[in-house]
Steps between C-alpha positions, in 0.01 A plus 500: 500500500689222358876486580732595216625175335880428516690641202606224265845554355612363176584138535817335406500304181324168552276620778122468448275776625368266767867450627561873478195565720617235754838666496351840586258388769687197648167312511376195308205561255366157588278559797696807624727293725862610536744296296874484481555876421643625177586871531665772306844570636753756403802342333797714434819386329702279729700729737868547406759349717696773694813436714542309710218282360564219247269229378731258674796548743715197505661416833784342304564837323494679842758269648718543190475880510596506865744230488804568733299738720467395866161669529264649258143634455295527181164680465270281290159675542438865576158602371212709649388213723793275615877494519702187504873429504743229520761507775805284534665514843784343698449345843480772757342759272130595540257775593501697829193515727247728317140520399295620207230745623239426225599203298547124514831349396572140395794280411562182307820314598631352183821361646687501835362570853363815657408559854205728573383692795153639454325685788245286679623180325762248640829529305541252226733388216377505142668265251469456117136504391379701812265786442512746783305821560474786753190728537516879520598678828667181617880488578710252315865409444664223318851364460654239259624205706650161422816446299413620158352818334126553469297603196181684601211644292364793695174676417322810635229740404618777271626808683530315827702684767709352780529627863803393700545464873646822647815341625604399161659707239266504192648472153560815293215584261556775232231761534396411864603593846437264789309660791382347839130441515257340744283227372234368752201346344646181337309206347767246636492154326171554314552194259120487419347317200665162606838652432777314689851614596649214301372239263740246340498364145504138617198543746283680243587262215428201721158645583418526126648155418291333768179682397463697829523834303444607143772572256496874556576618858506859621824555685493873532186710503510878541266785390782605262684180411463125477701184444340182388667150499395323177614133494424215264591286203492552130409133459170561687401791274288479180703486170683820415298752271768682320242774399385571854553877587427444871408828671623851591471734795359848435633682802842350607781279409560141618816302553618166619801354684545151384557278808515159347518340152403689185208731401407582147377851411369611167514880531340751252768664282770297666437147405539172709722514808607188686604611857685288752566498869617837623399679181245792527247564226323841474193596296384858479128619490300429180726210407351161419672208675438138582719344765502126514696240701759353266760231472520171694401472858355773725512869419438795717484887462437760758271754336519869630306799418350824664153371543378218731228396240633625177271477194581248229342611169485219251428538118128527468477489120356181332742222541710701745663338814 
């Protein structure tokens, strides 16, 4: 009995029947070999921006909003996958010894100095440009040191919980009581996947500049979150195509912390955004976007999302890109 052939849906305008068949089967008609696949993908309207999310959060605006405050914190991303916030703290402030039972946390030091203690790792001080992380079930603490305030971008998996050492007084949490628990089986210091306690902007950028590594480097990899260091020059890219849609992600948002220079973002329904160091750009699911290094000199963005190998769906119609 012959297998039932794939159902061919109505092709978009401009698709030939041959292209429609390739789209349905993912196979080339020429010899049956697999080709670069063109598939049917669901494309909803671009997701609406809901607070606290914005197409771009300007660090200059945050500093203006919080002008005069000795310390402040501002949630930038809080979706179903990740949660990120900016924290501005004076020397001596920090986080007491604690752990996250099931999630990895990471920090980017945008200004100042922060001393970290992470279980199983010698204590170290992170300065501007440092990217620090701590695995699940591993105690950590940190404190702002040096002579000036620190600006920290902190990220954790959505819904992450924090367990504090029993001799500490935990913070008040509406809707929760604190109870003593025993926690025996711990995965202490499981960095895995070539994750490191700390990577610095300078060392990673130097590796790329000298050709030791490619322009996209995985800084954080977790089953439920990732951070990629994407570094390069606009001058080394092909000429700008103003009509390029770029790609969209069908199952999650993506966002970027600009770590150096400028990045250009055409975003569906938003328009072109030029983001600078310290800014955060956020794109919801089903939203075409095409980030590009911009301006003079080197540019760098730290790309974050809830999937270690997120799908990039490019326009598959004739002439699409």
